[in-house]
N, C-alpha and C positions, 0 to 999 in steps of 0.2 A: 676313193683311195683312203685307207685308214692309217694314221700315223700313231704309233705307240710310243709314249714317253718312257724311255728306259736309259739306264746308265750305259755310257760308252766307256770302254777301258781307257783310262788316262794314265800316262806314265807318271809325270810329276810336273808341277807348274813352274815354268821359267818366265820370270818377269822381264818384259822388254818394252821399249818405247818406240824404237825406230826400225829394228831389224826384223826380218822374216826368217823362218826356218823351213826345212823341207817337209815337215809334217803336213798331212792333209786330213780333212774331215772324213770320218768313217763312211763307208759306202751306204747310201740311202739314209743318211742322217743329216741333221742341220747343226750349225753352230751360229749362235747369235751373240755378237759382241757389242756392248754399249759402252761408250767411253766419254769422259769429260776431260777436255784439255784446255789449260789456261796458259797463254803466252804473254810476255811483257818485254818490250824493247824500248830503250831510251837512246836517242841519238843526238849528238851535238854537232852543229855545223857552224863554221865561222863565216860571218857576213862581213866582207871587206868594206862595204859602204858604211855600216854602223860601227864597225870594228868591235862587234860583240858576237858572242856565241848564241845561237838559237837552239833551244832544246825541243825535241819532238818526242812525245811519249805515245807509244802504240800498245794497246791491249786487245787481246782476242780471247774469247771464250767460245769453245765449240763443243757441241754434243753430237756424237756420231753413232749411227747404228750400222752395223755390218752383218749381213746375213749370207752364210756360205753353205753350200750343199755338196755332199760327197757323191760324185758321179760314179766313181769306181774306188777301188782300194787305194789308188794312188793319184786320183785326179779329182779336183774340186773346182767349183765356179761360184761366184757370188757378186754382191754389189754392196756399196757403202754410200751413205748420204749424210752429210753434216748439216747442222743448223748452227749458224755462227752469229755471235754478237761482236761487233767491232766498235772500238772507241779510240780515236786518234785525234791528237790535239790540232793537227793540221787539216784533216778532212772531216772531222766530226764523227757522229755515231751512225751506225747502220746495223741491221740484223736481217736474217733471212736464210734460206737454204743455200748451201754451197753447191759446187759442181758434183754431179753424180759420177761415181767411179764404178765400172764393171770390170771384173777380172777373172782370171783362171790360173791355176797352178797344177803342174804335172810333175810328179816325181819319177825320174827315170830309173834310179836304182837305189837300193838300201846301202847303208854303210857296211863296210867290212872291218876286219881287224886293223887294216892299214889305210883304207880309203874312206873318205866321207860320203854320205849320201848326197845326191845331186837332184835338183829340180829346176825347172824354168817357170817363171811367172810372167804373165802378160796382163797389162792394165790399160784400160781406155778411160781417160778423164773427159767427160762430156762438157759441152759449153752451156749447161742448163742454168747456171746461176746468173744473177744480175751483176755484170761486170762494172756497170756505172756506179754501183754502191761499193765496189771493191770486194764483193763476195765471191767472185770468180774471175777467170782470165779472159772469158769471151772467146776462147779458142779450144779446140780439141788437142789433147796431148796423148801420146802413146808411149808406154814404157815396157821394156823387156829386161828382165832381171834373171841372173843366174844365182842360185842359192846352194850353199854347201853347209852341211851339219856333221859334226863329229863329236862323239861322246868318249869320255875317258874316265871311267869310274863314276864319281859324283860330279864330274865336271862336264860341261857341254860348250862347244865352240861353234860359232856361226860366222859365215862370210857371205856378204851380198855384193854383187857387182852388177850394176844396171846402167841402161842408157835410155834417156827420155827424148823422144822426138817432140820438141816443143812447138806447138802450133803458133804461127804468126811471129816467131822469133828468128833472128838470124843465126843464133847459136843454140845448139842442143845442149843437154846436160849429161854428164857422167856421174853416176851415183856409186858410192862405196860405203860399206858399213861392216864393222867387225865387232864381235862381242865375246865375252867369257862369262859363263854362268856356273853357279855352284848350288847343288841341292843340299840344304841343311838337313833335311829329312824328307819323308814322303809327302809332306804338305808345304813346306817352305822352300823357296828358291831365291837366290840373289843373282843379279846380273849387272855387268858394267859394259857400256857400249861406246863406240866412237862412230860418228856419222858425218859424212861430207858429201858435197856436190860441187862440181866445177864445170865450167865451159872452156877450160884451158886458156883463159884469157884474164889479164889483170893480175893483181897482187893476191896474196893469201887472204887478206881481209875483205876482198871483193867477193869471195865465195863462202858458202855456208860450211861451217865445221863446228860440231858440237859433241859433247860427251853426255852420258846419262847413267844414272844409278837407280836401280829399281828392286822391288821386293814383290814376290808372288806368293799367293796362298791358295792351295787347293782345298776348297770348302768341302766338297764331296765328289762323287763320281760324275756329277752333272755340272758343277759350277766351280769357277775359280775367279779370284780377284787379283789385280796387279796394280801397283801404284809406284810412281817414280818421279824423279826430277831430272830435267835436262838443263844443261848449262852451256851457253854459247861461248865458244873460244875465239872465233873470228868475229870481226865487226859486223859482217853481213848476217850473222845468226841472231835469232832472238836472245836476249840476255838470259832468260830462263823460261822453263816450261814445267808445269805440274800436270800430271796425267794420272787418271784412274780408269781402269777398264774392268767391267764385269762380263764374263763369258759363260754362256749356258750352252751345253751340248745336249741334243735330244734327237 
C-alpha cells in the first residue's frame, strides 16, 4: 500500500486544551498530534499535631503522541501514548510511559442553520503504565462522550458531555466542557474553555473545575500549532497548565 503525502482541506485552526469537536480525520488519511503539557499544583494541609501547614508541590511534564486514521468521511479511530516526568515533594521523582488510550469517534450528522453537528466518542484507557510509580492508575477506564459543534460566522461553540466508567473505583465520573472560539482570520484562532468533572459527591473544591485560554495558528494545509494555558478554579484542579500541540495531517 502506498501513502501519498498531500494537503487535506482544513477549515481554520481552533486552539483548544480540553474539549473535542465533531470533526473527524479525512477518509484514508492520518493525523499525528504531538503535544507537550506541563502541570503544577501546590497544596497546603494543616497538621493538628505540629499545628503547622505542610506544603506539597507536584509537577508533571508529559509528551504525548496521538495518531488518528480516517476510516470513513465521518468516522475515525486512533490511539495516544504519553511519556511523563513526575516530581512530587512527597513521593519523589519518576518517569516513564503513561497508560495507552485507544478511541474512536463517529459523527452522526452535520450542523444545519439551527442545529449543531453531533458525534459520539468512545475511549478505552488501558492499564499499561506502572501505577507503583504513579504513572498510571493500574485499572482500565471506559469513557463515552457526546460532542456538539455549532458555528456562527467567525465564531464556533462546542459542548462535550461524557461519562467515565472508572476501573476499581466506587464512583464513576461525569465530564462536561464548553468553549467559545473566534477566528481572527484564516490562520489564527482564539478559544476560551471551561472544563469540569464530578462524581456528584463532596464539595465543589473536591472536584476538578478549570478554565483555559489558547491560540491556534494554521501554518499551512498540512500543519497547525496550538498553545494555551489552563488555570485551576477548584482546589482539586492543578493550579495551572501550559500546553503546546503540533498537528500534522497527511
